[in-house]
mmCIF file of the C-alpha atoms, coordinates in Angstrom:
data_MODEL
# 
_entry.id   MODEL 
# 
loop_
_atom_site.group_PDB 
_atom_site.id 
_atom_site.type_symbol 
_atom_site.label_atom_id 
_atom_site.label_alt_id 
_atom_site.label_comp_id 
_atom_site.label_asym_id 
_atom_site.label_entity_id 
_atom_site.label_seq_id 
_atom_site.pdbx_PDB_ins_code 
_atom_site.Cartn_x 
_atom_site.Cartn_y 
_atom_site.Cartn_z 
_atom_site.occupancy 
_atom_site.B_iso_or_equiv 
_atom_site.pdbx_formal_charge 
_atom_site.auth_seq_id 
_atom_site.auth_comp_id 
_atom_site.auth_asym_id 
_atom_site.auth_atom_id 
_atom_site.pdbx_PDB_model_num 
ATOM 1   C CA . MET A 1 1   ? 10.910  3.633   -6.354  1.00 0.00 ? 1   MET A CA 1 
ATOM 2   C CA . ARG A 1 2   ? 10.542  1.553   -9.510  1.00 0.00 ? 2   ARG A CA 1 
ATOM 3   C CA . PHE A 1 3   ? 13.464  3.462   -11.193 1.00 0.00 ? 3   PHE A CA 1 
ATOM 4   C CA . ARG A 1 4   ? 15.738  3.356   -8.007  1.00 0.00 ? 4   ARG A CA 1 
ATOM 5   C CA . LEU A 1 5   ? 15.241  -0.293  -7.431  1.00 0.00 ? 5   LEU A CA 1 
ATOM 6   C CA . GLU A 1 6   ? 15.445  -1.021  -11.134 1.00 0.00 ? 6   GLU A CA 1 
ATOM 7   C CA . LEU A 1 7   ? 12.170  -2.956  -11.327 1.00 0.00 ? 7   LEU A CA 1 
ATOM 8   C CA . ASP A 1 8   ? 10.664  -4.189  -14.381 1.00 0.00 ? 8   ASP A CA 1 
ATOM 9   C CA . ARG A 1 9   ? 7.079   -3.398  -13.221 1.00 0.00 ? 9   ARG A CA 1 
ATOM 10  C CA . VAL A 1 10  ? 5.139   -2.485  -10.182 1.00 0.00 ? 10  VAL A CA 1 
ATOM 11  C CA . ILE A 1 11  ? 1.951   -4.514  -9.454  1.00 0.00 ? 11  ILE A CA 1 
ATOM 12  C CA . PHE A 1 12  ? -0.596  -2.505  -7.329  1.00 0.00 ? 12  PHE A CA 1 
ATOM 13  C CA . LEU A 1 13  ? -2.531  -4.810  -5.020  1.00 0.00 ? 13  LEU A CA 1 
ATOM 14  C CA . PRO A 1 14  ? -5.575  -3.033  -3.363  1.00 0.00 ? 14  PRO A CA 1 
ATOM 15  C CA . ALA A 1 15  ? -6.642  -4.897  -0.178  1.00 0.00 ? 15  ALA A CA 1 
ATOM 16  C CA . GLY A 1 16  ? -10.020 -6.620  -0.137  1.00 0.00 ? 16  GLY A CA 1 
ATOM 17  C CA . ALA A 1 17  ? -10.482 -6.722  3.575   1.00 0.00 ? 17  ALA A CA 1 
ATOM 18  C CA . PRO A 1 18  ? -7.496  -5.021  5.353   1.00 0.00 ? 18  PRO A CA 1 
ATOM 19  C CA . PRO A 1 19  ? -6.832  -6.927  8.590   1.00 0.00 ? 19  PRO A CA 1 
ATOM 20  C CA . HIS A 1 20  ? -5.388  -3.832  10.274  1.00 0.00 ? 20  HIS A CA 1 
ATOM 21  C CA . LYS A 1 21  ? -8.662  -1.807  9.887   1.00 0.00 ? 21  LYS A CA 1 
ATOM 22  C CA . PRO A 1 22  ? -11.301 -4.079  11.646  1.00 0.00 ? 22  PRO A CA 1 
ATOM 23  C CA . GLY A 1 23  ? -14.469 -2.222  12.464  1.00 0.00 ? 23  GLY A CA 1 
ATOM 24  C CA . ARG A 1 24  ? -13.336 0.881   10.728  1.00 0.00 ? 24  ARG A CA 1 
ATOM 25  C CA . VAL A 1 25  ? -15.153 2.498   7.839   1.00 0.00 ? 25  VAL A CA 1 
ATOM 26  C CA . ILE A 1 26  ? -13.212 2.364   4.676   1.00 0.00 ? 26  ILE A CA 1 
ATOM 27  C CA . SER A 1 27  ? -14.080 3.344   0.976   1.00 0.00 ? 27  SER A CA 1 
ATOM 28  C CA . SER A 1 28  ? -15.772 0.575   -1.050  1.00 0.00 ? 28  SER A CA 1 
ATOM 29  C CA . ALA A 1 29  ? -13.449 -1.621  -3.069  1.00 0.00 ? 29  ALA A CA 1 
ATOM 30  C CA . ALA A 1 30  ? -15.039 -0.177  -6.275  1.00 0.00 ? 30  ALA A CA 1 
ATOM 31  C CA . HIS A 1 31  ? -13.999 3.346   -5.244  1.00 0.00 ? 31  HIS A CA 1 
ATOM 32  C CA . ARG A 1 32  ? -10.549 2.417   -4.239  1.00 0.00 ? 32  ARG A CA 1 
ATOM 33  C CA . LEU A 1 33  ? -9.967  0.452   -7.357  1.00 0.00 ? 33  LEU A CA 1 
ATOM 34  C CA . ALA A 1 34  ? -11.360 3.313   -9.590  1.00 0.00 ? 34  ALA A CA 1 
ATOM 35  C CA . MET A 1 35  ? -9.131  5.863   -7.915  1.00 0.00 ? 35  MET A CA 1 
ATOM 36  C CA . LEU A 1 36  ? -6.048  3.499   -8.335  1.00 0.00 ? 36  LEU A CA 1 
ATOM 37  C CA . ARG A 1 37  ? -6.837  3.130   -12.005 1.00 0.00 ? 37  ARG A CA 1 
ATOM 38  C CA . LEU A 1 38  ? -6.989  6.840   -12.440 1.00 0.00 ? 38  LEU A CA 1 
ATOM 39  C CA . ALA A 1 39  ? -3.655  7.267   -10.560 1.00 0.00 ? 39  ALA A CA 1 
ATOM 40  C CA . VAL A 1 40  ? -1.843  4.526   -12.413 1.00 0.00 ? 40  VAL A CA 1 
ATOM 41  C CA . GLY A 1 41  ? -3.221  5.685   -15.879 1.00 0.00 ? 41  GLY A CA 1 
ATOM 42  C CA . ASP A 1 42  ? -1.500  4.095   -18.797 1.00 0.00 ? 42  ASP A CA 1 
ATOM 43  C CA . ASP A 1 43  ? 1.929   3.929   -17.351 1.00 0.00 ? 43  ASP A CA 1 
ATOM 44  C CA . PRO A 1 44  ? 3.448   0.827   -19.040 1.00 0.00 ? 44  PRO A CA 1 
ATOM 45  C CA . PHE A 1 45  ? 5.429   -0.127  -15.882 1.00 0.00 ? 45  PHE A CA 1 
ATOM 46  C CA . PHE A 1 46  ? 2.357   -0.184  -13.721 1.00 0.00 ? 46  PHE A CA 1 
ATOM 47  C CA . GLU A 1 47  ? -0.326  -2.866  -13.457 1.00 0.00 ? 47  GLU A CA 1 
ATOM 48  C CA . ILE A 1 48  ? -3.243  -3.414  -11.034 1.00 0.00 ? 48  ILE A CA 1 
ATOM 49  C CA . SER A 1 49  ? -4.094  -6.877  -9.658  1.00 0.00 ? 49  SER A CA 1 
ATOM 50  C CA . THR A 1 50  ? -7.544  -7.404  -8.108  1.00 0.00 ? 50  THR A CA 1 
ATOM 51  C CA . MET A 1 51  ? -6.410  -10.655 -6.480  1.00 0.00 ? 51  MET A CA 1 
ATOM 52  C CA . ASP A 1 52  ? -7.132  -9.506  -2.963  1.00 0.00 ? 52  ASP A CA 1 
ATOM 53  C CA . LEU A 1 53  ? -10.513 -7.900  -3.981  1.00 0.00 ? 53  LEU A CA 1 
ATOM 54  C CA . ASP A 1 54  ? -11.556 -11.053 -5.647  1.00 0.00 ? 54  ASP A CA 1 
ATOM 55  C CA . ARG A 1 55  ? -11.016 -13.543 -2.779  1.00 0.00 ? 55  ARG A CA 1 
ATOM 56  C CA . PRO A 1 56  ? -12.801 -13.759 0.529   1.00 0.00 ? 56  PRO A CA 1 
ATOM 57  C CA . GLY A 1 57  ? -11.353 -13.137 3.948   1.00 0.00 ? 57  GLY A CA 1 
ATOM 58  C CA . TRP A 1 58  ? -8.620  -10.883 5.216   1.00 0.00 ? 58  TRP A CA 1 
ATOM 59  C CA . SER A 1 59  ? -6.067  -9.509  2.747   1.00 0.00 ? 59  SER A CA 1 
ATOM 60  C CA . TYR A 1 60  ? -2.755  -10.724 4.251   1.00 0.00 ? 60  TYR A CA 1 
ATOM 61  C CA . THR A 1 61  ? 0.398   -9.665  2.498   1.00 0.00 ? 61  THR A CA 1 
ATOM 62  C CA . ALA A 1 62  ? 2.073   -12.985 3.157   1.00 0.00 ? 62  ALA A CA 1 
ATOM 63  C CA . ASP A 1 63  ? -0.759  -14.832 1.411   1.00 0.00 ? 63  ASP A CA 1 
ATOM 64  C CA . SER A 1 64  ? -0.745  -12.408 -1.549  1.00 0.00 ? 64  SER A CA 1 
ATOM 65  C CA . LEU A 1 65  ? 2.989   -12.719 -2.167  1.00 0.00 ? 65  LEU A CA 1 
ATOM 66  C CA . LYS A 1 66  ? 2.853   -16.459 -1.994  1.00 0.00 ? 66  LYS A CA 1 
ATOM 67  C CA . LEU A 1 67  ? 0.083   -16.524 -4.762  1.00 0.00 ? 67  LEU A CA 1 
ATOM 68  C CA . ILE A 1 68  ? 2.143   -14.025 -6.779  1.00 0.00 ? 68  ILE A CA 1 
ATOM 69  C CA . LYS A 1 69  ? 5.250   -16.005 -6.442  1.00 0.00 ? 69  LYS A CA 1 
ATOM 70  C CA . ASP A 1 70  ? 3.462   -19.233 -7.341  1.00 0.00 ? 70  ASP A CA 1 
ATOM 71  C CA . ARG A 1 71  ? 2.028   -17.521 -10.493 1.00 0.00 ? 71  ARG A CA 1 
ATOM 72  C CA . LEU A 1 72  ? 5.354   -15.804 -11.628 1.00 0.00 ? 72  LEU A CA 1 
ATOM 73  C CA . GLY A 1 73  ? 7.738   -18.573 -10.534 1.00 0.00 ? 73  GLY A CA 1 
ATOM 74  C CA . ASP A 1 74  ? 10.733  -18.715 -8.325  1.00 0.00 ? 74  ASP A CA 1 
ATOM 75  C CA . HIS A 1 75  ? 13.081  -17.251 -10.947 1.00 0.00 ? 75  HIS A CA 1 
ATOM 76  C CA . ILE A 1 76  ? 11.485  -13.882 -10.290 1.00 0.00 ? 76  ILE A CA 1 
ATOM 77  C CA . GLU A 1 77  ? 12.828  -11.768 -7.510  1.00 0.00 ? 77  GLU A CA 1 
ATOM 78  C CA . LEU A 1 78  ? 9.887   -9.857  -5.870  1.00 0.00 ? 78  LEU A CA 1 
ATOM 79  C CA . TYR A 1 79  ? 10.032  -6.678  -3.950  1.00 0.00 ? 79  TYR A CA 1 
ATOM 80  C CA . PHE A 1 80  ? 7.377   -5.598  -1.437  1.00 0.00 ? 80  PHE A CA 1 
ATOM 81  C CA . LEU A 1 81  ? 7.170   -1.794  -1.579  1.00 0.00 ? 81  LEU A CA 1 
ATOM 82  C CA . MET A 1 82  ? 6.267   0.055   1.630   1.00 0.00 ? 82  MET A CA 1 
ATOM 83  C CA . GLY A 1 83  ? 6.859   3.328   3.442   1.00 0.00 ? 83  GLY A CA 1 
ATOM 84  C CA . GLN A 1 84  ? 9.188   3.690   6.292   1.00 0.00 ? 84  GLN A CA 1 
ATOM 85  C CA . ASP A 1 85  ? 6.332   4.004   8.706   1.00 0.00 ? 85  ASP A CA 1 
ATOM 86  C CA . SER A 1 86  ? 5.069   0.525   7.576   1.00 0.00 ? 86  SER A CA 1 
ATOM 87  C CA . LEU A 1 87  ? 8.643   -0.882  8.202   1.00 0.00 ? 87  LEU A CA 1 
ATOM 88  C CA . ARG A 1 88  ? 8.390   0.485   11.671  1.00 0.00 ? 88  ARG A CA 1 
ATOM 89  C CA . ASP A 1 89  ? 5.248   -1.580  12.298  1.00 0.00 ? 89  ASP A CA 1 
ATOM 90  C CA . PHE A 1 90  ? 6.377   -4.625  10.180  1.00 0.00 ? 90  PHE A CA 1 
ATOM 91  C CA . PRO A 1 91  ? 7.170   -6.968  13.261  1.00 0.00 ? 91  PRO A CA 1 
ATOM 92  C CA . THR A 1 92  ? 3.433   -6.795  14.163  1.00 0.00 ? 92  THR A CA 1 
ATOM 93  C CA . TRP A 1 93  ? 2.321   -7.903  10.774  1.00 0.00 ? 93  TRP A CA 1 
ATOM 94  C CA . TYR A 1 94  ? 0.911   -11.344 9.998   1.00 0.00 ? 94  TYR A CA 1 
ATOM 95  C CA . GLN A 1 95  ? 3.850   -13.706 9.224   1.00 0.00 ? 95  GLN A CA 1 
ATOM 96  C CA . PRO A 1 96  ? 6.461   -10.875 8.621   1.00 0.00 ? 96  PRO A CA 1 
ATOM 97  C CA . GLY A 1 97  ? 9.124   -13.614 8.316   1.00 0.00 ? 97  GLY A CA 1 
ATOM 98  C CA . ALA A 1 98  ? 7.222   -15.258 5.398   1.00 0.00 ? 98  ALA A CA 1 
ATOM 99  C CA . ILE A 1 99  ? 6.908   -11.801 3.779   1.00 0.00 ? 99  ILE A CA 1 
ATOM 100 C CA . ALA A 1 100 ? 10.624  -11.174 4.001   1.00 0.00 ? 100 ALA A CA 1 
ATOM 101 C CA . GLY A 1 101 ? 11.382  -14.598 2.655   1.00 0.00 ? 101 GLY A CA 1 
ATOM 102 C CA . LEU A 1 102 ? 9.179   -14.258 -0.297  1.00 0.00 ? 102 LEU A CA 1 
ATOM 103 C CA . ALA A 1 103 ? 10.258  -10.576 -1.253  1.00 0.00 ? 103 ALA A CA 1 
ATOM 104 C CA . ARG A 1 104 ? 12.951  -8.138  -0.685  1.00 0.00 ? 104 ARG A CA 1 
ATOM 105 C CA . LEU A 1 105 ? 11.569  -5.012  1.143   1.00 0.00 ? 105 LEU A CA 1 
ATOM 106 C CA . GLY A 1 106 ? 11.796  -1.792  -0.744  1.00 0.00 ? 106 GLY A CA 1 
ATOM 107 C CA . VAL A 1 107 ? 11.193  0.957   1.747   1.00 0.00 ? 107 VAL A CA 1 
ATOM 108 C CA . ALA A 1 108 ? 10.506  4.595   0.835   1.00 0.00 ? 108 ALA A CA 1 
ATOM 109 C CA . LEU A 1 109 ? 11.855  7.102   3.455   1.00 0.00 ? 109 LEU A CA 1 
ATOM 110 C CA . ARG A 1 110 ? 9.246   9.140   5.086   1.00 0.00 ? 110 ARG A CA 1 
ATOM 111 C CA . PRO A 1 111 ? 9.556   12.513  6.711   1.00 0.00 ? 111 PRO A CA 1 
ATOM 112 C CA . GLY A 1 112 ? 9.690   12.395  10.444  1.00 0.00 ? 112 GLY A CA 1 
ATOM 113 C CA . VAL A 1 113 ? 9.905   8.546   10.576  1.00 0.00 ? 113 VAL A CA 1 
ATOM 114 C CA . ASN A 1 114 ? 12.871  6.846   11.985  1.00 0.00 ? 114 ASN A CA 1 
ATOM 115 C CA . VAL A 1 115 ? 13.322  3.083   11.976  1.00 0.00 ? 115 VAL A CA 1 
ATOM 116 C CA . ASN A 1 116 ? 16.185  0.958   13.407  1.00 0.00 ? 116 ASN A CA 1 
ATOM 117 C CA . VAL A 1 117 ? 16.745  -1.543  10.501  1.00 0.00 ? 117 VAL A CA 1 
ATOM 118 C CA . GLU A 1 118 ? 19.075  -3.626  12.670  1.00 0.00 ? 118 GLU A CA 1 
ATOM 119 C CA . ASP A 1 119 ? 16.276  -4.039  15.248  1.00 0.00 ? 119 ASP A CA 1 
ATOM 120 C CA . ILE A 1 120 ? 13.963  -5.069  12.580  1.00 0.00 ? 120 ILE A CA 1 
ATOM 121 C CA . GLU A 1 121 ? 16.401  -7.689  11.333  1.00 0.00 ? 121 GLU A CA 1 
ATOM 122 C CA . LEU A 1 122 ? 16.929  -8.966  14.885  1.00 0.00 ? 122 LEU A CA 1 
ATOM 123 C CA . ARG A 1 123 ? 13.237  -9.327  15.393  1.00 0.00 ? 123 ARG A CA 1 
ATOM 124 C CA . ILE A 1 124 ? 12.620  -10.887 12.006  1.00 0.00 ? 124 ILE A CA 1 
ATOM 125 C CA . PRO A 1 125 ? 15.811  -12.793 10.963  1.00 0.00 ? 125 PRO A CA 1 
ATOM 126 C CA . GLU A 1 126 ? 14.445  -13.461 7.449   1.00 0.00 ? 126 GLU A CA 1 
ATOM 127 C CA . ALA A 1 127 ? 14.614  -9.737  6.745   1.00 0.00 ? 127 ALA A CA 1 
ATOM 128 C CA . ARG A 1 128 ? 18.421  -9.635  7.301   1.00 0.00 ? 128 ARG A CA 1 
ATOM 129 C CA . ASN A 1 129 ? 20.065  -8.112  4.321   1.00 0.00 ? 129 ASN A CA 1 
ATOM 130 C CA . ARG A 1 130 ? 16.721  -7.940  2.439   1.00 0.00 ? 130 ARG A CA 1 
ATOM 131 C CA . ILE A 1 131 ? 15.592  -4.325  3.382   1.00 0.00 ? 131 ILE A CA 1 
ATOM 132 C CA . GLU A 1 132 ? 16.522  -1.578  0.922   1.00 0.00 ? 132 GLU A CA 1 
ATOM 133 C CA . LEU A 1 133 ? 15.984  2.094   2.054   1.00 0.00 ? 133 LEU A CA 1 
ATOM 134 C CA . VAL A 1 134 ? 15.063  4.110   -0.923  1.00 0.00 ? 134 VAL A CA 1 
ATOM 135 C CA . PRO A 1 135 ? 15.543  7.856   -0.813  1.00 0.00 ? 135 PRO A CA 1 
ATOM 136 C CA . ILE A 1 136 ? 12.631  9.458   -2.717  1.00 0.00 ? 136 ILE A CA 1 
ATOM 137 C CA . PRO A 1 137 ? 11.521  13.115  -2.595  1.00 0.00 ? 137 PRO A CA 1 
ATOM 138 C CA . LEU A 1 138 ? 10.200  13.489  0.988   1.00 0.00 ? 138 LEU A CA 1 
ATOM 139 C CA . ILE A 1 139 ? 6.510   14.578  0.691   1.00 0.00 ? 139 ILE A CA 1 
ATOM 140 C CA . GLY A 1 140 ? 4.694   14.649  4.068   1.00 0.00 ? 140 GLY A CA 1 
ATOM 141 C CA . VAL A 1 141 ? 1.338   13.421  2.652   1.00 0.00 ? 141 VAL A CA 1 
ATOM 142 C CA . SER A 1 142 ? -0.628  10.413  3.869   1.00 0.00 ? 142 SER A CA 1 
ATOM 143 C CA . ALA A 1 143 ? -3.878  8.817   2.967   1.00 0.00 ? 143 ALA A CA 1 
ATOM 144 C CA . THR A 1 144 ? -5.074  9.565   6.432   1.00 0.00 ? 144 THR A CA 1 
ATOM 145 C CA . ASP A 1 145 ? -4.334  13.262  6.135   1.00 0.00 ? 145 ASP A CA 1 
ATOM 146 C CA . ILE A 1 146 ? -5.998  13.500  2.797   1.00 0.00 ? 146 ILE A CA 1 
ATOM 147 C CA . ARG A 1 147 ? -9.131  11.900  4.000   1.00 0.00 ? 147 ARG A CA 1 
ATOM 148 C CA . ALA A 1 148 ? -9.202  14.086  7.153   1.00 0.00 ? 148 ALA A CA 1 
ATOM 149 C CA . SER A 1 149 ? -8.766  17.219  4.935   1.00 0.00 ? 149 SER A CA 1 
ATOM 150 C CA . VAL A 1 150 ? -11.594 16.176  2.721   1.00 0.00 ? 150 VAL A CA 1 
ATOM 151 C CA . ARG A 1 151 ? -13.898 15.331  5.720   1.00 0.00 ? 151 ARG A CA 1 
ATOM 152 C CA . SER A 1 152 ? -13.137 18.756  7.367   1.00 0.00 ? 152 SER A CA 1 
ATOM 153 C CA . GLY A 1 153 ? -13.657 20.694  3.956   1.00 0.00 ? 153 GLY A CA 1 
ATOM 154 C CA . GLY A 1 154 ? -9.984  21.663  3.918   1.00 0.00 ? 154 GLY A CA 1 
ATOM 155 C CA . PRO A 1 155 ? -7.728  21.759  0.730   1.00 0.00 ? 155 PRO A CA 1 
ATOM 156 C CA . PHE A 1 156 ? -6.753  18.377  -0.683  1.00 0.00 ? 156 PHE A CA 1 
ATOM 157 C CA . ARG A 1 157 ? -6.592  18.807  -4.468  1.00 0.00 ? 157 ARG A CA 1 
ATOM 158 C CA . PHE A 1 158 ? -2.809  19.551  -4.378  1.00 0.00 ? 158 PHE A CA 1 
ATOM 159 C CA . GLN A 1 159 ? -2.111  16.294  -2.567  1.00 0.00 ? 159 GLN A CA 1 
ATOM 160 C CA . VAL A 1 160 ? -3.576  13.901  -5.205  1.00 0.00 ? 160 VAL A CA 1 
ATOM 161 C CA . LEU A 1 161 ? -3.700  13.745  -9.080  1.00 0.00 ? 161 LEU A CA 1 
ATOM 162 C CA . PRO A 1 162 ? -6.300  16.036  -10.450 1.00 0.00 ? 162 PRO A CA 1 
ATOM 163 C CA . THR A 1 163 ? -8.335  13.087  -11.898 1.00 0.00 ? 163 THR A CA 1 
ATOM 164 C CA . VAL A 1 164 ? -8.343  11.504  -8.338  1.00 0.00 ? 164 VAL A CA 1 
ATOM 165 C CA . ALA A 1 165 ? -9.418  14.820  -6.826  1.00 0.00 ? 165 ALA A CA 1 
ATOM 166 C CA . ASP A 1 166 ? -12.184 15.082  -9.308  1.00 0.00 ? 166 ASP A CA 1 
ATOM 167 C CA . TYR A 1 167 ? -13.301 11.532  -8.470  1.00 0.00 ? 167 TYR A CA 1 
ATOM 168 C CA . ILE A 1 168 ? -13.350 12.185  -4.808  1.00 0.00 ? 168 ILE A CA 1 
ATOM 169 C CA . GLN A 1 169 ? -15.460 15.311  -5.278  1.00 0.00 ? 169 GLN A CA 1 
ATOM 170 C CA . GLU A 1 170 ? -17.869 13.630  -7.777  1.00 0.00 ? 170 GLU A CA 1 
ATOM 171 C CA . HIS A 1 171 ? -18.480 10.694  -5.473  1.00 0.00 ? 171 HIS A CA 1 
ATOM 172 C CA . GLN A 1 172 ? -18.385 12.722  -2.244  1.00 0.00 ? 172 GLN A CA 1 
ATOM 173 C CA . LEU A 1 173 ? -15.956 10.299  -0.661  1.00 0.00 ? 173 LEU A CA 1 
ATOM 174 C CA . TYR A 1 174 ? -14.568 10.617  2.815   1.00 0.00 ? 174 TYR A CA 1 
ATOM 175 C CA . ARG A 1 175 ? -17.565 12.921  4.102   1.00 0.00 ? 175 ARG A CA 1 
ATOM 176 C CA . GLU A 1 176 ? -19.333 12.125  7.288   1.00 0.00 ? 176 GLU A CA 1 
ATOM 177 C CA . GLY A 1 177 ? -22.048 9.632   6.952   1.00 0.00 ? 177 GLY A CA 1 
ATOM 178 C CA . ASN A 1 178 ? -21.134 8.770   3.340   1.00 0.00 ? 178 ASN A CA 1 
ATOM 179 C CA . SER A 1 179 ? -23.043 5.744   2.139   1.00 0.00 ? 179 SER A CA 1 
ATOM 180 C CA . THR A 1 180 ? -20.318 4.907   -0.367  1.00 0.00 ? 180 THR A CA 1 
ATOM 181 C CA . GLU A 1 181 ? -17.955 3.868   2.367   1.00 0.00 ? 181 GLU A CA 1 
ATOM 182 C CA . THR A 1 182 ? -18.219 0.381   3.952   1.00 0.00 ? 182 THR A CA 1 
ATOM 183 C CA . GLN A 1 183 ? -17.616 -0.998  7.421   1.00 0.00 ? 183 GLN A CA 1 
ATOM 184 C CA . SER A 1 184 ? -14.543 -3.239  7.415   1.00 0.00 ? 184 SER A CA 1 
ATOM 185 C CA . ARG A 1 185 ? -14.911 -6.699  8.993   1.00 0.00 ? 185 ARG A CA 1 
# 
């Protein structure tokens, strides 16, 4: 998506306390950050911010974008990158109008997902003319599917980078009763 949207860089922002997963078991922040570092590697166009991991409370996109915009300045045009399935649910997010006002929405097309952009724009007027659908190679892989495959003992190594697969194996992530995963608030 970086190339297609002609972005100077992509900042990955792992959630500290994801508000859409209350009461669900999630991997610890340390494991999620370690896997992200392995996936990003030394790509000069990618960086990782621990902003949401470092602050207390729920990790709301609107709050994070406001902090980033304040830090980088108004002269920078932000894009918030998401999958088409996230765009479908976007009207239910915390302050979706603020998100669309702070950043254009770069939306990766997902297999089997259809979203009516006009409907999103009607429900969130700030999103009008700020949604860019980005055709990328359609790969039917999701984090949920990967975790389920690991949990069931199924194949998953072809769905993630080898270094990330090794990390999952080494730390026995996503297994039933794994003590390295934490309960979300």
